[in-house]
N, CA, C and O atoms as a MOPAC input file, in Angstrom:
PM7 MOZYME 1SCF
protein

 N    108.93900 1    75.41800 1   115.21700 1
 C    108.58400 1    75.04700 1   113.86900 1
 C    107.23100 1    74.34800 1   113.89800 1
 O    106.96300 1    73.53900 1   114.78600 1
 N    106.40100 1    74.65600 1   112.94600 1
 C    105.05600 1    74.07200 1   112.88400 1
 C    105.14200 1    72.60900 1   112.46700 1
 O    105.95600 1    72.24000 1   111.62100 1
 N    104.30600 1    71.79500 1   113.06000 1
 C    104.25400 1    70.38200 1   112.69600 1
 C    103.51400 1    70.22700 1   111.39200 1
 O    102.54500 1    70.93600 1   111.12000 1
 N    103.98400 1    69.28800 1   110.58500 1
 C    103.34700 1    69.04000 1   109.30500 1
 C    102.28300 1    67.94900 1   109.39000 1
 O    101.65800 1    67.60600 1   108.38600 1
 N    102.08000 1    67.41300 1   110.57300 1
 C    101.10700 1    66.34200 1   110.67800 1
 C    100.39300 1    66.41100 1   112.02000 1
 O    100.88500 1    67.01500 1   112.97300 1
 N     99.25200 1    65.79400 1   112.07400 1
 C     98.50800 1    65.59200 1   113.31100 1
 C     98.40700 1    64.09600 1   113.54200 1
 O     98.34000 1    63.31900 1   112.59000 1
 N     98.39600 1    63.69800 1   114.78300 1
 C     98.20300 1    62.28100 1   115.07000 1
 C     96.80800 1    62.08400 1   115.64100 1
 O     96.36300 1    62.83600 1   116.50900 1
 N     96.13800 1    61.07900 1   115.14800 1
 C     94.79700 1    60.75800 1   115.60700 1
 C     94.75300 1    59.27100 1   115.94400 1
 O     95.25000 1    58.44600 1   115.17800 1
 N     94.17100 1    58.93100 1   117.06600 1
 C     94.00700 1    57.52600 1   117.41300 1
 C     92.57000 1    57.12700 1   117.18200 1
 O     91.64000 1    57.81400 1   117.60600 1
 N     92.40000 1    55.99900 1   116.49800 1
 C     91.07000 1    55.44500 1   116.29500 1
 C     90.91800 1    54.25000 1   117.22400 1
 O     91.75100 1    53.34400 1   117.19900 1
 N     89.88800 1    54.23100 1   118.03000 1
 C     89.61600 1    53.10800 1   118.92300 1
 C     88.60800 1    52.18600 1   118.25900 1
 O     87.84100 1    52.59300 1   117.38700 1
 N     88.63100 1    50.95000 1   118.69100 1
 C     87.73200 1    49.97600 1   118.10900 1
 C     86.28700 1    50.28700 1   118.49400 1
 O     85.96100 1    50.42600 1   119.67300 1
 N     85.45600 1    50.39000 1   117.50800 1
 C     84.03700 1    50.58000 1   117.73000 1
 C     83.32500 1    49.35900 1   117.16700 1
 O     83.45400 1    49.06000 1   115.98000 1
 N     82.58100 1    48.65500 1   118.00100 1
 C     81.92600 1    47.42900 1   117.52500 1
 C     81.03300 1    47.70700 1   116.31700 1
 O     80.24400 1    48.65100 1   116.30800 1
 N     81.18000 1    46.86900 1   115.31200 1
 C     80.35000 1    46.96500 1   114.12400 1
 C     80.85500 1    47.92900 1   113.07600 1
 O     80.25500 1    48.04000 1   112.00700 1
 N     81.95800 1    48.64000 1   113.35400 1
 C     82.47500 1    49.59400 1   112.37300 1
 C     83.68700 1    49.06100 1   111.63100 1
 O     84.01700 1    49.55500 1   110.55300 1
 N     84.35300 1    48.06200 1   112.18900 1
 C     85.53600 1    47.50500 1   111.55400 1
 C     86.82600 1    48.24400 1   111.87100 1
 O     87.86600 1    47.90100 1   111.30900 1
 N     86.80400 1    49.21900 1   112.72700 1
 C     88.02200 1    49.92700 1   113.09800 1
 C     88.76100 1    49.16100 1   114.17800 1
 O     88.15100 1    48.55300 1   115.05700 1
 N     90.09000 1    49.19900 1   114.09900 1
 C     90.91500 1    48.50000 1   115.07000 1
 C     91.46000 1    49.53300 1   116.05000 1
 O     91.87900 1    50.61900 1   115.65100 1
 N     91.45100 1    49.18300 1   117.34400 1
 C     91.91000 1    50.13400 1   118.35200 1
 C     93.42800 1    50.23600 1   118.36000 1
 O     94.13100 1    49.28300 1   118.02300 1
 N     93.91400 1    51.38800 1   118.74300 1
 C     95.33900 1    51.59700 1   118.94200 1
 C     96.12300 1    51.98900 1   117.70300 1
 O     97.34700 1    52.09000 1   117.78200 1
 N     95.49400 1    52.21200 1   116.58200 1
 C     96.22600 1    52.60900 1   115.38300 1
 C     96.33600 1    54.13100 1   115.36400 1
 O     95.35400 1    54.84400 1   115.57200 1
 N     97.52400 1    54.60000 1   115.11500 1
 C     97.76800 1    56.03100 1   115.02700 1
 C     97.88400 1    56.38600 1   113.54600 1
 O     98.69400 1    55.80600 1   112.82300 1
 N     97.08800 1    57.32400 1   113.11100 1
 C     97.08100 1    57.74600 1   111.71800 1
 C     97.67300 1    59.15100 1   111.64700 1
 O     97.31200 1    60.02800 1   112.43200 1
 N     98.57500 1    59.35100 1   110.71100 1
 C     99.15400 1    60.68100 1   110.52500 1
 C     98.53900 1    61.30600 1   109.27800 1
 O     98.56800 1    60.72600 1   108.19200 1
 N     97.99800 1    62.46700 1   109.45500 1
 C     97.38700 1    63.20500 1   108.35600 1
 C     98.22300 1    64.45800 1   108.13500 1
 O     98.41900 1    65.24900 1   109.05700 1
 N     98.71100 1    64.63700 1   106.92500 1
 C     99.54900 1    65.79300 1   106.62500 1
 C     98.68500 1    67.01700 1   106.39300 1
 O     97.65200 1    66.96600 1   105.72600 1
 N     99.14000 1    68.11000 1   106.96400 1
 C     98.50400 1    69.39900 1   106.74200 1
 C     99.45700 1    70.23700 1   105.92200 1
 O    100.61400 1    70.41300 1   106.30400 1
 N     98.99400 1    70.75000 1   104.81300 1
 C     99.82000 1    71.60700 1   103.97300 1
 C     99.31500 1    73.03000 1   104.11300 1
 O     98.12100 1    73.29500 1   103.98000 1
 N    100.22800 1    73.93300 1   104.38000 1
 C     99.87200 1    75.34100 1   104.50700 1
 C    100.61600 1    76.13100 1   103.44700 1
 O    101.81100 1    75.93200 1   103.22700 1
 N     99.91000 1    77.01300 1   102.80500 1
 C    100.55600 1    77.92000 1   101.86700 1
 C    101.16100 1    79.06600 1   102.65600 1
 O    100.56300 1    79.54800 1   103.61800 1
 N    102.32200 1    79.49400 1   102.25900 1
 C    102.95200 1    80.63300 1   102.92800 1
 C    102.31100 1    81.89800 1   102.37800 1
 O    102.46800 1    82.23000 1   101.20300 1
 N    101.59600 1    82.58900 1   103.23100 1
 C    100.91600 1    83.81100 1   102.82500 1
 C    101.29700 1    84.92500 1   103.78500 1
 O    102.05000 1    84.72400 1   104.73800 1
 N    100.76600 1    86.08400 1   103.51300 1
 C    101.04200 1    87.22400 1   104.38400 1
 C    100.46800 1    87.00500 1   105.77300 1
 O    101.00300 1    87.53200 1   106.74900 1
 N     99.38900 1    86.23700 1   105.88400 1
 C     98.80000 1    86.03900 1   107.19800 1
 C     99.55100 1    84.99900 1   107.99900 1
 O     99.48700 1    85.02100 1   109.22800 1
 N    100.27200 1    84.07500 1   107.34500 1
 C    100.99800 1    83.07100 1   108.11000 1
 C    102.33100 1    83.60100 1   108.60100 1
 O    102.86100 1    83.09600 1   109.59100 1
 N    102.88500 1    84.60000 1   107.94100 1
 C    104.08300 1    85.23000 1   108.46800 1
 C    103.67100 1    86.53600 1   109.14900 1
 O    102.51500 1    86.94900 1   109.06700 1
 N    104.59100 1    87.15700 1   109.79400 1
 C    104.28000 1    88.39000 1   110.50200 1
 C    103.85800 1    89.45900 1   109.49100 1
 O    104.64000 1    89.83200 1   108.61600 1
 N    102.63600 1    89.94300 1   109.61000 1
 C    102.07400 1    90.88700 1   108.64800 1
 C    102.87200 1    92.18200 1   108.58300 1
 O    103.04300 1    92.75100 1   107.50500 1
 N    103.35600 1    92.64600 1   109.71400 1
 C    104.13400 1    93.87800 1   109.74500 1
 C    105.41700 1    93.72000 1   108.93400 1
 O    105.77800 1    94.61000 1   108.16400 1
 N    106.10400 1    92.59900 1   109.10100 1
 C    107.32600 1    92.34800 1   108.33800 1
 C    107.03000 1    92.22100 1   106.85300 1
 O    107.82900 1    92.64500 1   106.01900 1
 N    105.90000 1    91.64600 1   106.52700 1
 C    105.52000 1    91.49200 1   105.12800 1
 C    105.31200 1    92.86400 1   104.47900 1
 O    105.72600 1    93.07600 1   103.33900 1
 N    104.68300 1    93.78400 1   105.18500 1
 C    104.47300 1    95.13700 1   104.65800 1
 C    105.80600 1    95.83900 1   104.42400 1
 O    105.99900 1    96.47400 1   103.38800 1
 N    106.73000 1    95.72800 1   105.38400 1
 C    108.02800 1    96.35800 1   105.21700 1
 C    108.84900 1    95.68000 1   104.11700 1
 O    109.63900 1    96.34200 1   103.44400 1
 N    108.67700 1    94.38200 1   103.92900 1
 C    109.33900 1    93.68700 1   102.83000 1
 C    108.85800 1    94.23700 1   101.48900 1
 O    109.66300 1    94.47300 1   100.58800 1
 N    107.54500 1    94.44100 1   101.35600 1
 C    107.01600 1    95.02500 1   100.12600 1
 C    107.55500 1    96.43800 1    99.90400 1
 O    107.85900 1    96.81600 1    98.77300 1
 N    107.67200 1    97.21000 1   100.97000 1
 C    108.20300 1    98.56200 1   100.85300 1
 C    109.67000 1    98.53800 1   100.42500 1
 O    110.09000 1    99.34600 1    99.59700 1
 N    110.44200 1    97.61900 1   100.98500 1
 C    111.85700 1    97.49400 1   100.60200 1
 C    111.98800 1    97.05100 1    99.14700 1
 O    112.84300 1    97.55400 1    98.41800 1
 N    111.14800 1    96.11900 1    98.72600 1
 C    111.18000 1    95.68700 1    97.32500 1
 C    110.81000 1    96.83100 1    96.38200 1
 O    111.37100 1    96.94500 1    95.29200 1
 N    109.87000 1    97.67200 1    96.79900 1
 C    109.51600 1    98.83800 1    95.98400 1
 C    110.69100 1    99.80300 1    95.89300 1
 O    110.93700 1   100.37600 1    94.83200 1
 N    111.41700 1    99.99000 1    96.98700 1
 C    112.58300 1   100.88900 1    96.97400 1
 C    113.68500 1   100.34200 1    96.07300 1
 O    114.28300 1   101.08200 1    95.29000 1
 N    113.94500 1    99.05500 1    96.18800 1
 C    114.98100 1    98.44200 1    95.34800 1
 C    114.56600 1    98.47700 1    93.88300 1
 O    115.37300 1    98.79500 1    93.01000 1
 N    113.30600 1    98.15200 1    93.61800 1
 C    112.81900 1    98.15300 1    92.24400 1
 C    112.84500 1    99.52700 1    91.61400 1
 O    113.15300 1    99.65700 1    90.42900 1
 N    112.52800 1   100.55300 1    92.38100 1
 C    112.52200 1   101.90400 1    91.81800 1
 C    113.92800 1   102.39000 1    91.52300 1
 O    114.10300 1   103.26000 1    90.67000 1
 N    114.93700 1   101.85600 1    92.20200 1
 C    116.31700 1   102.27000 1    91.95900 1
 C    116.79600 1   101.86000 1    90.57200 1
 O    117.69900 1   102.48600 1    90.01600 1
 N    116.19700 1   100.81600 1    90.01100 1
 C    116.61900 1   100.32100 1    88.70400 1
 C    115.78300 1   100.87400 1    87.55000 1
 O    115.98400 1   100.48400 1    86.40000 1
 N    114.86900 1   101.75700 1    87.83900 1
 C    114.01000 1   102.31400 1    86.79700 1
 C    114.54300 1   103.67400 1    86.33700 1
 O    115.36200 1   104.27500 1    87.03200 1
 N    114.09300 1   104.17000 1    85.17700 1
 C    114.66400 1   105.40000 1    84.61200 1
 C    114.60200 1   106.62800 1    85.52100 1
 O    115.59200 1   107.35200 1    85.62600 1
 N    113.49400 1   106.87900 1    86.16500 1
 C    113.35200 1   108.03300 1    87.06600 1
 C    113.07600 1   107.49200 1    88.46700 1
 O    111.91700 1   107.34200 1    88.85300 1
 N    114.13300 1   107.19800 1    89.23200 1
 C    113.94300 1   106.48800 1    90.49700 1
 C    113.09600 1   107.22500 1    91.52900 1
 O    112.30700 1   106.59100 1    92.23000 1
 N    113.23600 1   108.53700 1    91.64000 1
 C    112.47400 1   109.26700 1    92.66100 1
 C    110.98800 1   109.26900 1    92.31100 1
 O    110.13800 1   109.03800 1    93.17100 1
 N    110.68600 1   109.53000 1    91.05100 1
 C    109.28600 1   109.53800 1    90.61500 1
 C    108.68300 1   108.14600 1    90.76800 1
 O    107.55500 1   108.00000 1    91.23800 1
 N    109.43900 1   107.12200 1    90.36800 1
 C    108.92500 1   105.75500 1    90.48000 1
 C    108.76300 1   105.34100 1    91.94100 1
 O    107.83900 1   104.60200 1    92.28100 1
 N    109.67400 1   105.82300 1    92.81600 1
 C    109.54200 1   105.50700 1    94.23200 1
 C    108.23100 1   106.05700 1    94.78300 1
 O    107.50400 1   105.35300 1    95.48500 1
 N    107.93000 1   107.31400 1    94.46500 1
 C    106.69400 1   107.89800 1    94.98400 1
 C    105.46400 1   107.21900 1    94.39800 1
 O    104.46500 1   107.03800 1    95.09300 1
 N    105.53100 1   106.84800 1    93.14100 1
 C    104.41500 1   106.12800 1    92.53200 1
 C    104.21200 1   104.76300 1    93.20600 1
 O    103.09200 1   104.40900 1    93.57300 1
 N    105.29100 1   104.00900 1    93.36400 1
 C    105.18700 1   102.69200 1    94.00700 1
 C    104.78100 1   102.80700 1    95.47700 1
 O    103.97300 1   102.01500 1    95.96200 1
 N    105.33700 1   103.78800 1    96.18300 1
 C    104.99500 1   103.96300 1    97.60000 1
 C    103.52000 1   104.31700 1    97.76800 1
 O    102.87100 1   103.83600 1    98.69700 1
 N    102.98600 1   105.15400 1    96.87900 1
 C    101.57700 1   105.52800 1    96.96900 1
 C    100.65100 1   104.36600 1    96.65400 1
 O     99.65600 1   104.15400 1    97.34700 1
 N    100.97500 1   103.61300 1    95.61200 1
 C    100.14300 1   102.44900 1    95.26900 1
 C    100.19900 1   101.41600 1    96.39500 1
 O     99.17400 1   100.85500 1    96.78200 1
 N    101.39900 1   101.17000 1    96.91600 1
 C    101.54500 1   100.20100 1    97.99900 1
 C    100.82300 1   100.66400 1    99.26300 1
 O    100.21500 1    99.84900 1    99.95700 1
 N    100.88100 1   101.94800 1    99.56800 1
 C    100.18000 1   102.47900 1   100.73900 1
 C     98.67000 1   102.34500 1   100.58100 1
 O     97.96900 1   102.00400 1   101.53400 1
 N     98.17800 1   102.61000 1    99.39500 1
 C     96.74900 1   102.43700 1    99.13000 1
 C     96.33400 1   100.98100 1    99.32900 1
 O     95.28800 1   100.70900 1    99.91800 1
 N     97.14000 1   100.05500 1    98.84500 1
 C     96.84100 1    98.62400 1    98.99900 1
 C     96.88300 1    98.21800 1   100.46900 1
 O     96.03800 1    97.44800 1   100.92400 1
 N     97.85900 1    98.73000 1   101.21200 1
 C     97.95700 1    98.38800 1   102.64000 1
 C     96.75900 1    98.92900 1   103.41600 1
 O     96.23900 1    98.24300 1   104.29600 1
 N     96.31400 1   100.13900 1   103.10700 1
 C     95.11800 1   100.68800 1   103.76300 1
 C     93.88800 1    99.83600 1   103.43000 1
 O     93.06700 1    99.55700 1   104.30500 1
 N     93.76500 1    99.42700 1   102.17600 1
 C     92.64500 1    98.56900 1   101.79900 1
 C     92.70400 1    97.22400 1   102.49900 1
 O     91.68400 1    96.70600 1   102.95400 1
 N     93.90500 1    96.65700 1   102.58600 1
 C     94.06400 1    95.38400 1   103.29600 1
 C     93.76000 1    95.50100 1   104.77200 1
 O     93.16500 1    94.59700 1   105.36000 1
 N     94.16500 1    96.61700 1   105.38500 1
 C     93.88200 1    96.82000 1   106.80000 1
 C     92.38900 1    97.00600 1   107.04400 1
 O     91.86200 1    96.53900 1   108.05400 1
 N     91.71200 1    97.67700 1   106.13600 1
 C     90.26100 1    97.84600 1   106.27700 1
 C     89.55800 1    96.49600 1   106.16200 1
 O     88.63100 1    96.20700 1   106.91900 1
 N     90.00300 1    95.67000 1   105.21000 1
 C     89.41700 1    94.33800 1   105.06800 1
 C     89.69000 1    93.49200 1   106.31700 1
 O     88.81900 1    92.75700 1   106.78100 1
 N     90.90400 1    93.60600 1   106.85000 1
 C     91.24100 1    92.87000 1   108.06900 1
 C     90.40000 1    93.34200 1   109.24900 1
 O     90.02000 1    92.54000 1   110.10300 1
 N     90.10700 1    94.63900 1   109.30000 1
 C     89.27100 1    95.16800 1   110.38300 1
 C     87.85600 1    94.61600 1   110.29400 1
 O     87.25100 1    94.28500 1   111.31400 1
 N     87.33000 1    94.51600 1   109.08900 1
 C     85.97100 1    93.99800 1   108.91900 1
 C     85.86300 1    92.51700 1   109.24400 1
 O     84.85100 1    92.07000 1   109.78300 1
 N     86.90900 1    91.74800 1   108.91600 1
 C     86.85300 1    90.30100 1   109.08800 1
 C     87.50000 1    89.83200 1   110.38300 1
 O     87.60800 1    88.62800 1   110.61700 1
 N     87.93300 1    90.76300 1   111.22600 1
 C     88.56300 1    90.46000 1   112.51600 1
 C     89.83000 1    89.63700 1   112.32900 1
 O     90.09600 1    88.71400 1   113.09900 1
 N     90.61100 1    89.96900 1   111.30700 1
 C     91.90300 1    89.33100 1   111.07700 1
 C     92.99400 1    90.14700 1   111.74400 1
 O     92.72900 1    91.17300 1   112.37000 1
 N     94.21800 1    89.67800 1   111.60000 1
 C     95.35700 1    90.40900 1   112.13200 1
 C     95.49900 1    91.72900 1   111.37200 1
 O     95.44200 1    91.75900 1   110.14300 1
 N     95.68200 1    92.80900 1   112.11600 1
 C     95.69500 1    94.15100 1   111.52800 1
 C     97.11300 1    94.64600 1   111.28300 1
 O     98.07700 1    94.15600 1   111.87000 1
 N     97.20900 1    95.62100 1   110.40800 1
 C     98.47300 1    96.31900 1   110.17600 1
 C     98.62700 1    97.34600 1   111.29000 1
 O     97.70600 1    98.12800 1   111.52700 1
 N     99.76700 1    97.36400 1   111.97900 1
 C     99.93700 1    98.34000 1   113.06400 1
 C     99.87100 1    99.77900 1   112.54700 1
 O    100.24800 1   100.06900 1   111.41200 1
 N     99.38400 1   100.66300 1   113.40900 1
 C     99.27400 1   102.07200 1   113.02500 1
 C    100.64000 1   102.67200 1   112.73100 1
 O    100.75900 1   103.54200 1   111.86800 1
 N    101.67400 1   102.22100 1   113.43600 1
 C    103.01600 1   102.74500 1   113.16900 1
 C    103.46300 1   102.41200 1   111.75000 1
 O    104.16700 1   103.20300 1   111.12100 1
 N    103.06400 1   101.25600 1   111.24300 1
 C    103.39800 1   100.89000 1   109.86700 1
 C    102.65600 1   101.78000 1   108.88300 1
 O    103.23500 1   102.22500 1   107.89200 1
 N    101.37700 1   102.04600 1   109.14700 1
 C    100.61700 1   102.93900 1   108.27600 1
 C    101.21900 1   104.34200 1   108.26600 1
 O    101.29200 1   104.98400 1   107.21800 1
 N    101.64600 1   104.81300 1   109.42800 1
 C    102.26900 1   106.13500 1   109.50900 1
 C    103.61800 1   106.15600 1   108.79200 1
 O    103.95700 1   107.14400 1   108.14100 1
 N    104.37800 1   105.08700 1   108.90600 1
 C    105.67200 1   105.00300 1   108.22200 1
 C    105.49300 1   105.02900 1   106.71300 1
 O    106.23600 1   105.70900 1   106.00600 1
 N    104.50900 1   104.29100 1   106.22200 1
 C    104.24000 1   104.28400 1   104.78500 1
 C    103.87000 1   105.68600 1   104.30500 1
 O    104.27100 1   106.09300 1   103.21400 1
 N    103.11200 1   106.42300 1   105.10600 1
 C    102.77600 1   107.79100 1   104.74300 1
 C    103.98300 1   108.71100 1   104.79300 1
 O    104.13100 1   109.59400 1   103.94800 1
 N    104.84700 1   108.50900 1   105.78000 1
 C    106.00500 1   109.37700 1   105.95300 1
 C    107.03000 1   109.21300 1   104.82900 1
 O    107.65500 1   110.18900 1   104.41600 1
 N    107.20500 1   107.99900 1   104.33900 1
 C    108.23900 1   107.77300 1   103.31800 1
 C    107.77100 1   108.17800 1   101.92700 1
 O    108.48200 1   107.92800 1   100.95300 1
 N    106.63000 1   108.78000 1   101.80400 1
 C    106.19200 1   109.29600 1   100.51900 1
 C    104.84100 1   108.80800 1   100.06600 1
 O    104.35500 1   109.23300 1    99.01800 1
 N    104.22200 1   107.93100 1   100.82200 1
 C    102.93300 1   107.39600 1   100.41200 1
 C    101.73800 1   108.12000 1   100.97500 1
 O    100.63500 1   107.57300 1   100.98500 1
 N    101.92900 1   109.35100 1   101.45100 1
 C    100.80300 1   110.04700 1   102.08500 1
 C     99.68100 1   110.39400 1   101.11000 1
 O     98.52900 1   110.38600 1   101.54300 1
 N     99.91700 1   110.70100 1    99.82600 1
 C     98.75400 1   110.89300 1    98.94600 1
 C     97.94100 1   109.59600 1    98.78500 1
 O     96.71100 1   109.63100 1    98.73700 1
 N     98.63500 1   108.45900 1    98.70300 1
 C     97.93300 1   107.16900 1    98.65400 1
 C     97.20400 1   106.87100 1    99.95000 1
 O     96.14100 1   106.25100 1    99.94500 1
 N     97.77900 1   107.31400 1   101.06500 1
 C     97.12400 1   107.11500 1   102.35400 1
 C     95.85200 1   107.96000 1   102.46300 1
 O     94.83000 1   107.49100 1   102.96300 1
 N     95.92200 1   109.20400 1   101.99400 1
 C     94.72700 1   110.06500 1   102.01800 1
 C     93.64700 1   109.47300 1   101.12800 1
 O     92.47600 1   109.43900 1   101.50500 1
 N     94.03900 1   109.00800 1    99.94600 1
 C     93.07400 1   108.37300 1    99.04500 1
 C     92.48800 1   107.11400 1    99.67900 1
 O     91.28300 1   106.87800 1    99.58900 1
 N     93.33200 1   106.30700 1   100.31900 1
 C     92.86000 1   105.09700 1   100.97600 1
 C     91.92100 1   105.38800 1   102.13500 1
 O     90.93800 1   104.67600 1   102.33900 1
 N     92.22400 1   106.43800 1   102.89400 1
 C     91.34800 1   106.81300 1   104.00500 1
 C     89.97200 1   107.20400 1   103.50300 1
 O     88.96200 1   106.83200 1   104.10000 1
 N     89.92400 1   107.95000 1   102.41200 1
 C     88.63000 1   108.39600 1   101.89100 1
 C     87.91000 1   107.28800 1   101.12300 1
 O     86.69400 1   107.13500 1   101.23900 1
 N     88.65800 1   106.52400 1   100.34800 1
 C     88.06500 1   105.47600 1    99.52700 1
 C     87.50300 1   104.33800 1   100.37100 1
 O     86.40800 1   103.84200 1   100.10700 1
 N     88.25800 1   103.92800 1   101.38500 1
 C     87.84600 1   102.80400 1   102.22200 1
 C     87.16800 1   103.24600 1   103.51700 1
 O     86.74800 1   102.40200 1   104.30800 1
 N     87.05600 1   104.54800 1   103.74400 1
 C     86.51300 1   105.08100 1   105.00200 1
 C     87.24700 1   104.45400 1   106.19100 1
 O     86.64400 1   103.88800 1   107.10300 1
 N     88.56900 1   104.58200 1   106.13800 1
 C     89.41200 1   103.91000 1   107.12200 1
 C     90.33500 1   104.91800 1   107.79000 1
 O     90.99000 1   105.71200 1   107.11500 1
 N     90.38300 1   104.88300 1   109.09900 1
 C     91.23300 1   105.74200 1   109.91800 1
 C     90.90600 1   107.21700 1   109.72700 1
 O     91.80400 1   108.05700 1   109.76100 1
 N     89.65100 1   107.53700 1   109.52900 1
 C     89.27200 1   108.93600 1   109.33000 1
 C     88.81100 1   109.59800 1   110.62800 1
 O     88.81400 1   110.82600 1   110.71900 1
 N     88.41900 1   108.82600 1   111.61900 1
 C     87.87200 1   109.39700 1   112.84500 1
 C     88.78600 1   109.24700 1   114.05600 1
 O     88.61500 1   109.96000 1   115.04500 1
 N     89.75000 1   108.33800 1   113.99800 1
 C     90.59400 1   108.07500 1   115.16400 1
 C     91.56300 1   109.23900 1   115.37600 1
 O     92.49600 1   109.43100 1   114.59600 1
 N     91.33400 1   110.00400 1   116.42800 1
 C     92.03000 1   111.26800 1   116.61400 1
 C     93.53600 1   111.13400 1   116.82800 1
 O     94.27000 1   111.87300 1   116.17200 1
 N     94.05900 1   110.26600 1   117.67800 1
 C     95.52600 1   110.23600 1   117.79700 1
 C     96.20700 1   109.87900 1   116.47400 1
 O     97.24800 1   110.44000 1   116.13600 1
 N     95.61500 1   108.94500 1   115.73000 1
 C     96.19400 1   108.57300 1   114.44100 1
 C     96.14800 1   109.74000 1   113.46700 1
 O     97.11200 1   109.98900 1   112.74300 1
 N     95.05500 1   110.43900 1   113.44800 1
 C     94.87700 1   111.56600 1   112.53600 1
 C     95.92100 1   112.65100 1   112.79800 1
 O     96.48700 1   113.21300 1   111.86100 1
 N     96.17200 1   112.94100 1   114.06700 1
 C     97.16500 1   113.94600 1   114.43700 1
 C     98.55700 1   113.52100 1   114.00200 1
 O     99.29100 1   114.30400 1   113.40000 1
 N     98.92200 1   112.27300 1   114.30700 1
 C    100.24500 1   111.77400 1   113.92400 1
 C    100.38300 1   111.70200 1   112.40900 1
 O    101.47100 1   111.92300 1   111.87800 1
 N     99.30700 1   111.40000 1   111.71400 1
 C     99.35200 1   111.34200 1   110.25700 1
 C     99.63000 1   112.72300 1   109.66800 1
 O    100.44900 1   112.85300 1   108.75800 1
 N     98.96100 1   113.74700 1   110.17600 1
 C     99.18600 1   115.11600 1   109.68600 1
 C    100.62600 1   115.54400 1   109.96700 1
 O    101.25600 1   116.18900 1   109.12900 1
 N    101.14800 1   115.18700 1   111.14200 1
 C    102.54200 1   115.50600 1   111.46800 1
 C    103.48500 1   114.80900 1   110.49700 1
 O    104.46300 1   115.40800 1   110.04900 1
 N    103.20200 1   113.54200 1   110.16200 1
 C    104.07800 1   112.81700 1   109.23700 1
 C    104.02700 1   113.41700 1   107.83100 1
 O    105.04200 1   113.44100 1   107.13500 1
 N    102.86700 1   113.89700 1   107.41000 1
 C    102.75200 1   114.54800 1   106.09700 1
 C    103.56600 1   115.84100 1   106.07900 1
 O    104.29200 1   116.10600 1   105.12100 1
 N    103.44800 1   116.63700 1   107.13000 1
 C    104.19700 1   117.89400 1   107.21100 1
 C    105.70400 1   117.61700 1   107.20600 1
 O    106.46100 1   118.31500 1   106.53100 1
 N    106.13700 1   116.60200 1   107.95900 1
 C    107.55600 1   116.25200 1   107.97900 1
 C    108.03600 1   115.78500 1   106.61100 1
 O    109.14000 1   116.13700 1   106.19600 1
 N    107.23200 1   115.00300 1   105.90600 1
 C    107.62100 1   114.53100 1   104.58800 1
 C    107.72800 1   115.68300 1   103.59600 1
 O    108.68500 1   115.74800 1   102.82400 1
 N    106.76800 1   116.58200 1   103.61000 1
 C    106.81200 1   117.73500 1   102.70000 1
 C    108.01400 1   118.62000 1   103.03100 1
 O    108.67400 1   119.11800 1   102.11900 1
 N    108.30600 1   118.82200 1   104.30700 1
 C    109.47200 1   119.62300 1   104.69900 1
 C    110.76600 1   118.94900 1   104.25600 1
 O    111.68700 1   119.61800 1   103.78700 1
 N    110.83700 1   117.64400 1   104.40000 1
 C    112.00800 1   116.89200 1   103.96500 1
 C    112.19300 1   117.00100 1   102.45000 1
 O    113.30800 1   117.20500 1   101.97000 1
 N    111.09900 1   116.86500 1   101.70400 1
 C    111.18000 1   116.99300 1   100.24900 1
 C    111.58700 1   118.39600 1    99.82300 1
 O    112.36900 1   118.55800 1    98.88700 1
 N    111.06400 1   119.40700 1   100.49900 1
 C    111.42700 1   120.78500 1   100.17500 1
 C    112.90000 1   121.03100 1   100.47500 1
 O    113.59300 1   121.70000 1    99.70800 1
 N    113.37600 1   120.48800 1   101.59300 1
 C    114.79200 1   120.62900 1   101.93400 1
 C    115.69100 1   119.91700 1   100.94200 1
 O    116.72900 1   120.45100 1   100.55200 1
 N    115.30900 1   118.72800 1   100.53100 1
 C    116.09500 1   118.00200 1    99.53400 1
 C    116.12100 1   118.74900 1    98.21000 1
 O    117.16500 1   118.82800 1    97.56300 1
 N    115.00300 1   119.28800 1    97.80700 1
 C    114.93500 1   120.01300 1    96.53900 1
 C    115.76800 1   121.30500 1    96.60600 1
 O    116.40700 1   121.69900 1    95.63100 1
 N    115.74400 1   121.95100 1    97.78200 1
 C    116.49500 1   123.19600 1    97.95200 1
 C    117.99600 1   122.94600 1    97.88200 1
 O    118.72100 1   123.70300 1    97.23600 1
 N    118.46600 1   121.89000 1    98.54300 1
 C    119.90200 1   121.62300 1    98.60700 1
 C    120.41300 1   120.77600 1    97.44500 1
 O    121.58500 1   120.87100 1    97.08100 1
 N    119.55300 1   119.95300 1    96.86100 1
 C    119.97500 1   119.08200 1    95.76000 1
 C    119.00300 1   119.18800 1    94.58800 1
 O    118.33900 1   118.20600 1    94.25400 1
 N    118.90600 1   120.35800 1    93.95800 1
 C    117.99400 1   120.45400 1    92.81300 1
 C    118.55500 1   119.69600 1    91.61100 1
 O    119.76400 1   119.67700 1    91.38500 1
 N    117.67600 1   119.08500 1    90.86000 1
 C    118.12800 1   118.38400 1    89.63800 1
 C    117.11800 1   118.42000 1    88.55900 1
 O    117.34900 1   117.87800 1    87.47900 1

């Protein structure tokens, strides 16, 4: 658990009026943000909230794809910003998962809009495979469960 305070000792310095041996506690307040918690878990939490939220809307499948695409676009933009500022990055497996669960149009838009993950060859190959798998899964679902 993170400490909420730091201890500092001030020693007596002649002419300054400070007394030696006093320990001062200064409280540090941190806001809970995506960067203070595990970023990967935060992304999956947002994805789960989008899935739960879309279940309560009138057209759940359509809303799921809309929310997944918007969320994937935001995650790609956040990862690009993190890459530029040398912050903690979103793992490639998370980006691929977001594309596989239906956010691949948002991922393609994010790649082109932010110029992100367009040249890295292993990622590009796995991304194309995930898009093909998602389209095949959707075609299979539509074939067996048309509505």
